C-alpha positions in Angstrom: -9.1 3.3 -23.9 -10.1 6.4 -24.4 -13.8 5.8 -24.8 -13.8 3.5 -22.1 -16.0 5.5 -18.8 -14.7 3.4 -15.4 -16.1 3.9 -12.4 -14.3 3.3 -9.6 -15.3 2.8 -5.6 -12.9 3.3 -3.2 -12.5 3.9 0.9 -8.5 4.7 0.5 -8.0 8.1 -1.5 -5.3 10.7 -1.2 -5.4 13.0 1.1 -5.1 10.3 3.1 -2.2 8.7 3.5 -1.0 5.0 3.3 -0.6 2.5 0.6 -3.4 1.8 -1.0 -4.1 5.6 -0.7 -1.9 5.9 -3.2 -2.6 2.5 -5.3 -6.0 3.9 -5.5 -4.5 7.4 -7.3 -1.9 6.1 -9.3 -4.4 3.7 -10.8 -7.6 6.5 -11.6 -4.2 9.1 -12.5 -2.6 6.9 -15.2 -6.0 4.8 -16.3 -6.9 5.9 -19.6 -10.7 6.9 -20.1 -13.2 9.4 -18.7 -13.7 8.4 -15.0 -16.2 8.7 -12.1 -14.7 8.0 -7.7 -16.5 6.9 -5.4 -15.3 8.1 -1.7 -16.4 8.9 1.7 -17.1 12.2 2.7 -13.6 12.9 4.7 -12.1 12.9 1.2 -13.7 15.6 0.5 -10.8 17.6 -1.6 -9.4 14.8 -3.7 -6.7 15.9 -5.8 -7.6 16.5 -9.5 -7.1 14.1 -11.8 -7.5 14.5 -15.9 -11.3 13.2 -17.5 -11.7 12.4 -13.4 -15.1 13.4 -11.6 -16.1 12.9 -8.0 -19.2 12.0 -6.4 -18.8 11.9 -2.5 -21.0 10.8 0.4 -23.2 11.7 2.8 -20.8 10.0 5.3 -17.2 9.3 6.4 -15.1 6.3 5.9 -16.1 3.4 8.6 -19.5 5.1 8.8 -20.8 2.4 6.3 -20.8 0.2 9.0 -24.2 1.7 9.6 -27.3 0.3 7.7 -28.2 3.5 6.5 -25.2 4.7 5.1 -24.5 1.4 3.2 -28.1 1.3 1.5 -27.5 4.5 1.3 -23.4 4.6 -0.6 -25.0 1.6 -2.6 -28.5 3.6 -3.9 -26.3 6.7 -4.8 -23.7 4.2 -7.0 -26.7 2.3 -8.1 -28.7 5.7 -9.8 -25.0 6.2 -11.4 -24.6 3.0 -12.8 -28.6 2.7 -14.0 -28.0 6.3 -16.4 -24.8 6.5 -17.0 -24.0 2.8 -17.5 -20.0 2.5 -17.6 -18.0 -0.3 -19.2 -16.0 -1.5 -16.1 -17.0 -1.3 -12.2 -14.1 -1.4 -10.2 -14.3 -2.0 -6.5 -11.6 -1.4 -4.1 -12.9 -2.7 -0.9 -15.9 -5.1 -1.6 -17.5 -5.6 1.6 -19.2 -2.3 2.9 -21.0 -3.0 -0.8 -21.1 -6.2 -1.1 -25.0 -6.4 -0.8 -25.6 -4.4 -3.5 -23.4 -6.3 -5.4 -25.7 -8.1 -7.4 -27.4 -5.3 -8.4 -24.9 -3.8 -9.8 -24.0 -6.8 -12.4 -27.8 -6.4 -13.9 -26.5 -3.4 -15.5 -23.8 -4.8 -17.1 -20.5 -3.8 -15.7 -17.6 -5.6 -15.6 -16.9 -5.8 -12.3 -13.5 -5.9 -11.4 -12.5 -6.7 -7.6 -9.1 -5.1 -5.7 -7.5 -6.8 -2.4 -4.3 -5.9 -1.0 -4.6 -8.4 2.5 -5.8 -6.4 5.0 -9.1 -6.5 3.4 -9.3 -9.7 2.1 -7.9 -10.9 6.0 -10.4 -9.4 7.9 -12.6 -11.2 6.9 -12.1 -14.8 9.3 -13.1 -12.2 11.9 -16.9 -11.1 10.4 -19.5 -12.9 10.4 -21.1 -15.9 8.0 -22.6 -14.1 5.7 -20.7 -11.6 6.0 -17.7 -13.9 4.2 -19.7 -16.0 1.9 -21.5 -12.5 0.5 -17.5 -11.5 -0.4 -16.2 -15.3 -1.4 -19.4 -15.1 -3.8 -18.9 -11.1 -4.9 -15.1 -12.6 -6.0 -16.4 -15.7 -7.9 -19.2 -13.5 -9.9 -16.5 -10.7 -10.8 -15.4 -10.3 -14.2 -11.3 -9.8 -12.4 -9.7 -9.7 -9.6 -6.7 -7.8 -9.1 -4.6 -8.7 -6.4 -1.6 -5.8 -5.1 0.2 -9.0 -4.4 0.9 -13.0 -5.3 0.4 -13.7 -1.4 -3.1 -12.7 -1.0 -3.5 -13.7 -4.4 -2.3 -17.3 -3.1 -4.9 -16.8 0.6 -8.1 -16.3 -1.9 -7.4 -19.1 -3.8 -7.6 -21.6 -1.4 -10.7 -20.3 -0.6 -12.4 -19.5 -3.7 -13.0 -20.0 -7.5 -12.9 -17.6 -9.4 -12.8 -16.7 -13.0 -9.7 -14.6 -13.7 -6.9 -12.7 -12.1 -3.8 -10.0 -12.2 -1.6 -9.4 -9.9 -1.6 -4.9 -10.1 1.4 -4.7 -8.3 1.8 -1.5 -6.1 4.1 1.3 -8.5 5.7 4.3 -7.8 5.6 7.7 -10.5 9.5 7.3 -11.3 9.4 10.8 -13.1 7.9 12.4 -9.9 10.9 10.8 -7.5 13.1 11.9 -10.6 12.0 15.3 -9.3 12.1 15.0 -5.8 15.6 14.0 -6.0 16.6 17.3 -8.5 14.5 19.7 -5.0 16.4 18.0 -1.9 19.4 18.4 -1.7 21.7 17.2 0.9 24.4 17.1 2.6 25.0 13.7 4.2 25.7 14.0 8.0 28.4 12.1 9.4 26.0 9.4 11.6 24.5 6.5 10.6 21.1 7.4 9.1 18.2 5.0 9.4 14.3 5.7 8.4 11.1 4.5 8.6 7.9 5.3 7.0 5.4 4.6 8.1 1.2 4.7 9.9 2.6 4.4 13.4 0.6 1.0 13.9 1.4 -2.5 15.9 2.8 -3.9 11.8 4.8 -1.9 11.7 6.5 -3.0 14.3 9.0 -0.3 15.2 9.5 -1.5 19.1 11.9 -3.8 17.4 13.4 -1.7 15.3 13.9 0.3 18.5 14.8 -2.3 20.9 17.8 -3.6 18.0 19.3 -0.4 18.1 19.2 0.2 22.3 21.8 -3.1 21.9 23.9 -1.2 20.1 23.7 2.5 21.3 26.8 2.6 23.0 29.2 1.4 20.3 27.4 3.6 17.2 26.5 7.0 16.6 23.6 6.7 14.7 19.6 8.6 14.0 16.7 7.3 13.5 14.0 9.3 12.0 10.3 7.5 12.5 8.1 9.6 9.9 4.4 9.5 10.0 2.0 9.7 12.9 -0.3 6.8 14.2 -2.5 5.5 17.3 1.5 3.8 18.3 3.3 7.1 18.2 3.6 8.0 21.9 3.7 4.8 22.6 7.3 4.8 20.7 8.0 7.7 22.6 8.1 5.8 25.3 9.4 2.2 24.5 12.1 5.3 23.0 12.6 7.1 26.2 12.8 3.8 28.9 15.8 2.5 26.1 17.7 6.0 26.3 16.9 6.2 22.9 15.3 9.3 22.8 18.4 11.7 21.5 19.2 9.1 18.7 14.9 8.5 18.1 13.0 11.6 16.2 9.4 11.9 15.2 9.1 14.6 12.4 5.6 13.3 12.0 3.8 12.5 9.0 5.1 14.8 5.9 4.4 15.1 2.2 7.5 16.3 0.1 10.0 16.6 2.5 9.7 12.5 4.0 12.0 12.7 0.3 14.8 14.8 2.0 14.6 12.6 4.9 15.1 9.6 2.1 18.2 10.9 0.6 19.9 11.5 4.2 19.3 7.8 5.2 21.8 5.2 4.7 19.1 2.3 5.9 15.2 1.8 5.3 14.1 -0.6 8.2 10.3 -1.6 8.3 10.2 -5.3 9.7 6.4 -6.0 9.9 5.3 -8.5 11.3 1.1 -10.3 11.6 -0.7 -8.9 13.7 -3.7 -12.0 14.2 -5.9 -10.8 16.6 -6.4 -7.4 14.0 -6.2 -10.4 11.0 -3.5 -7.8 10.0 0.0 -7.9 8.2 1.9 -5.8 5.5 0.8 -6.6 1.4 3.4 -4.9 0.1 5.4 -2.2 1.3 4.8 1.0 -1.1 8.0 2.8 1.0 10.3 0.1 0.2 10.0 0.5 -3.5 10.6 4.4 -2.4 13.7 4.2 -0.3 14.9 1.3 -3.2 14.6 4.1 -5.5 17.4 6.4 -3.9 19.6 2.8 -3.4 19.1 2.8 0.3 19.4 -0.7 2.0 16.3 -2.0 3.0 15.4 -4.5 5.7 12.3 -5.7 5.7 10.7 -9.3 7.2 9.5 -12.5 6.1 5.6 -12.0 6.4 2.8 -10.7 4.2 3.9 -9.3 1.3 7.3 -7.4 1.7 9.4 -10.5 0.0 7.9 -9.1 -3.2 9.5 -5.9 -2.9 12.1 -7.2 -0.9 14.6 -9.6 -2.8 16.4 -10.9 0.4 19.9 -10.6 -0.6 20.2 -9.3 -3.6 17.5 -5.7 -2.7 17.8 -5.5 0.7 17.7 -8.2 3.7 14.6 -9.9 4.9 14.8 -11.3 9.0 12.7 -14.4 8.9 11.4 -14.3 13.0 10.3 -9.9 12.8 10.0 -10.5 16.1 14.0 -10.7 16.7 15.7 -7.6 17.5 19.0 -9.7 18.4 18.9 -10.1 14.4 18.1 -7.2 13.4 20.5 -5.7 15.6 22.8 -7.6 13.4 22.0 -7.2 10.4 22.3 -3.2 11.1 25.5 -4.1 13.3 27.1 -5.4 10.0 25.8 -2.3 7.3 27.1 0.2 10.0 30.8 -2.0 10.4 31.2 -1.9 6.2 28.3 0.2 4.4 30.5 -0.4 0.8 30.0 -4.3 1.2 25.7 -3.3 1.4 26.5 -1.0 -1.8 25.2 -3.4 -4.6 21.9 -3.9 -2.8 21.0 -0.1 -2.8 21.6 -0.3 -6.8 20.1 -3.7 -7.1 17.0 -2.4 -5.8 17.8 1.1 -8.3 17.8 -1.2 -10.7 14.4 -2.8 -9.6 12.3 -0.4 -8.8 13.5 1.8 -12.3 13.0 -1.6 -14.5 10.1 -2.8 -12.5 8.1 -1.2 -10.0 7.2 2.7 -12.6 3.4 2.8 -11.6 3.1 4.1 -15.6 4.4 0.6 -16.9 2.3 -1.0 -14.5 -1.1 0.6 -15.8 0.4 0.1 -19.3 0.6 -4.0 -18.3 -2.3 -3.8 -17.4 -5.0 -1.2 -19.9 -4.3 -4.8 -22.1 -5.6 -6.9 -20.0 -8.8 -4.3 -19.3 -9.6 -4.1 -22.7 -8.9 -7.8 -23.8 -11.6 -7.7 -21.3 -14.0 -5.5 -22.4 -13.0 -7.1 -26.1 -14.5 -10.6 -24.6 -17.3 -8.8 -23.4 -18.4 -7.5 -27.5 -18.2 -10.9 -28.2 -20.7 -12.2 -26.3 
């Protein structure tokens, strides 16, 4: 594995925030070999990773919708493929470079396509030609990798592919242990709830606010909403309209400081919903793993890949209808009334994160699949 040459084509990567950025960062960081990563211009200061070199495109994320930039990026990648002949070409979002897929294949890198959920689900709103090209690329790629079983089954209903693998998002357990040691906190007297996410409609935070409005007179609590996004002002308005302004805080987008909030919170809640008009759903939810590591009571919803991140009744509670704020309120109230009743779920969540979602273990297992793929290519 050490001598393999990997090319990665991604639109999402740190310092950008979000689950996909973290997912691809971990992939590049922990996979063995020599690595070259192709990124849009707005990822102009990516993190230093051993044996990784970056090639920054002359346009920002989203601008590749312009045909000129699409051609520019495609030929830039193709140039490097021709002269460097990578063993593997990993593509994190095929749509922007899908028209170059067959050109890439001519030079015989083993092609691996990655999907999380939204990146495939949104195709239903795209042109017939684009859907055909993407599905053809899936059919012809050497390996289809999905971040959850949910999106794999969606793709399976539409395309026949050679082989697939579910590479779950993971967390760096050693890093989380360091964060646990770094932040020393005192438990607050009131209950603390937490959400960490991009503030978009899919995260369904307005429903959490409605649920808490039913409890505001009877319980002393604080709700922290960490993140930035287009829904921020709307959520602030809702919290004010519901007379929750003194109980809800928006700390903004945080780096390591977010782990201080993970440590002080009692409940981590994110009952994401499907937003049909955007073709948007929750692919998994790395934040559930982060909160689970700190043994917090997890509340999610039975949508997208969340049931794979949170085991209903074992590592947390999942709401059947994510917009049923009455039911959500009942679950929160149950915890407020008897926190010890849910302690076992927090312990189960921690054990599952450490045993099943340590990213180093996940990538090590994935490398065996890549090695098999390489060995097969040697016998062609």
